[in-house]
C-alpha positions, 0 to 999 in steps of 0.5 A, a space after each residue: 499500499 505505500 506505493 499509493 501515497 502522494 501529495 495534494 496541495 503540499 500535504 502528505 496523503 496516504 492514498 490518492 482518495 479524497 472524499 468531495 463536499 456532500 452532505 455525507 462529509 458534513 456529518 463527522 460519523 460518516 466523515 469517520 467512517 469515509 476514512 476507515 474505508 481509505 480516504 485519505 483527505 474530506 473536502 467539508 461542505 462550504 458555509 456561504 454567508 448567504 445561506 446563513 442570511 436566508 435561513 435567518 430571513 425565513 426563521 424571521 417570516 415564521 416568528 412574525 407570521 400572523 403577528 399583524 392580526 389582532 382580536 379586534 381586526 376591522 378590517 374583516 368587517 364591511 366600510 360604514 359606507 358600503 354598509 350606508 349604500 346598502 341601508 
C-alpha cells in the first residue's frame, strides 16, 4: 500500500482517495467512516454567508407570521360607506 502515497496541495496523503464536499462529509460519523474506508482527505461542505442570511430571513418570517392580526381586526368587517349605501 505504500505505493499509493501522494502529495496534494502540499499535504502528504497515504492514498489518492479524497472525498469531495457533500451532505455525507458534513456529518462527523460518516466522515470518520469514509476515513476508515480509505479516504485520505475529506473536503467539507462550504458555509456561505448567503445560506446563513436566508436561514435567518426564513426564521424571522416564520416568527412574524400572523403578528399583524389581533382580536379586534376591523378589516374583517365591511366599511361604513358600504353599509350605508345598502340600507
